[in-house]
N, C-alpha and C positions, 0 to 999 in steps of 0.2 A: 314318342318318336326319338327325342333327344337321348333318352335313357338307352334305347336300343343301339343308337349310334355310338354312344360312349362305351357300352359293353363290347361292341365290335372293335372299337379303337383299342381298348385294353387288350383284347385278344391279338390284334395286329402288332402290338408292342411286345408280345411274348408273355403276357400275364395270364393268370387264371382268374377270370372275372368273377368266378364263384367262390374264391377263397374268402375266409372270414373278413379280412381287412378291406377287401374290394367289393364284397357282395352288395353293399348299398351305395357304392361310389357313383354308379350311373344316375341314381336319383338325386344324390347330393350335387353332382356336377350340373345336372339339368336345372335344379333350383337356383344354384349359384349363377349360371349363365342367364337365366331369366331375370334375376335381380340386376346383374351387372349390365344388362342391355335394356333395362326398363325405361330408359329415356325415349325409346321409340314410341311408347304408348302415351307420351305427354305432349301437350301443345303449349306454345308460348302464352297464348291467351289464358289458359288455365293456370299457368304459373303466376302470371301477373294479376290475375283476377281481381279487378276493382281496387288494386293497390296503386293506382296512378292518381296523383293529386295535383291540383293547381296550387302553385306556391310562387311567390315573388323572390325566390332565391336564385342567384345567378353565379355563384362561386362554384368551384370544383367540389364534387362529392366523390370521395375515395373509399372503397372497401378493399382492404388488402389482406393478404395472408389467408385466403380462402382455400382450405384443403380440398383437393379433388383427387379422384382416381378414375382411370379410364382403361380401356383395353385397346391395344394396338391392333389395327385391322390387318396388318401384315403378318403378325406372328401369334395373335390371340394371347399376348402376354400383357401384363399390366404396365401402365406408366402412371406415376403418382407425382403430385407436386402442389404448388401454390399458384393461385390466380390473384392478380391485382387488377382492379377495375376502377375506372373513374368516368364520370360524365360531367358535363357542364350544362345545367338545365336551361331550358328556354320556356319558362312558365309552367313546367311540368316536372314533378319528381316521382320517384317510385319508392315504395316501402323498402327499407334497406335489406330486410330478410329475403326479399325476392331475388336479389342479385346472386347470393349463393345457391338459391334454388334453380336459377337459370343455368348456372355453372353445372350443377348436378344433372339437370335434364340433358344437356348436350354431352356431358362426359360419360353418361351411362348409355353409350352407344359404341359400336366399333368405330374407332377414330384414328386420325393422325392429328398430332398436336397443332399443326398449322391450320387445319380446317376447324378444329375446336375453337381456336383463338378467334377466327373470323366469324364463326357462327354466333359466339357470345356478343361480339362487338356489333354485328349487324342486327341482332335481335333487339339489343338495347337502343340502337340508333333508330330502328323502325318504330319501336313502341313509344319512345319518348320524344323523338324529333328534337334532340338537344343541340346545343352549339358544337358539341364534340363528344367523342367516346374514345377511351383508351383501354386496351386490355393487354396485359403482359402475363404470360404463363411461363413458369419455370418447372421443369419436370425431370425426373429420373426414369429412364426407360429400361425395364428389365430385359428387353430383347437385346439391349446393348451391354448389360451387365452380365447376363447369364450365358449368352451365346454370341456367335459372330466375333466382334472385336473385343469383347470382354473387358471393357474399360470401366473400372469400378467407381471412378470419381467424376464421370462425365454428367453433365446436366444440359438439357436443351432449353433454350429461351426463345420464345416467339412473341411477336407483338402485332397488334392491329391498332392503328391510329386513324381516327376519322375526324373530320371537321377541324375545329380549333387545335386539336392535338397534332394534326398533320400540318396545318397551315401556319401555326405560330410556334416557332422553336422554343420560345420562353415558356409557353404553356406545357409543351412536352417535357421540358427540362424540370419544371416545377413538379409535375407528376412523377418523373423518374426519381427526383430527390425525395419525395414523400414516401415512395414505396421502398427505397433502399435504406431509409433512416431507421435507426434502431430505437427510435422514440416510440415504443409500444406501451400500451397499458399493461400493467402487471396486476392481475386480479387475484 
């Protein structure tokens, strides 16, 4: 069905959908869209699947510079960026690889950056019941670069702060210092 719609779209744009370069485009676009929106088929429980562990660790856990891409629901154009996520455990931790998987699940849906930010924060908060969760997303939106305002150097930054990150300014400040620091591993 998607293939047929893409073929019709190409015709509406004034293209010959049968010409050599476009003949297989409807199939390629359909496969691409299915992959780019594959997050709808996933559940938080499946992503975190038995990767929650009881641990007496109560300091901040930060996973930063998680690459992500998503599709703007307003223009069906990509936005890409980095996610920075922290939580403060309350006797329960999650396998570190699950955090980027959670970002992928929510980002592979038609999105707005604000919703994506809060979905990630709320999912971690619900699953872990930590003392706090912080999520900051920085992204470049192609809908702003390629059309409309055409601002080539703009970046959108959104945040969601829950628990100790909202209630304790020093905790929020520590997180913000950690994610902006250039002290990264060089592998």
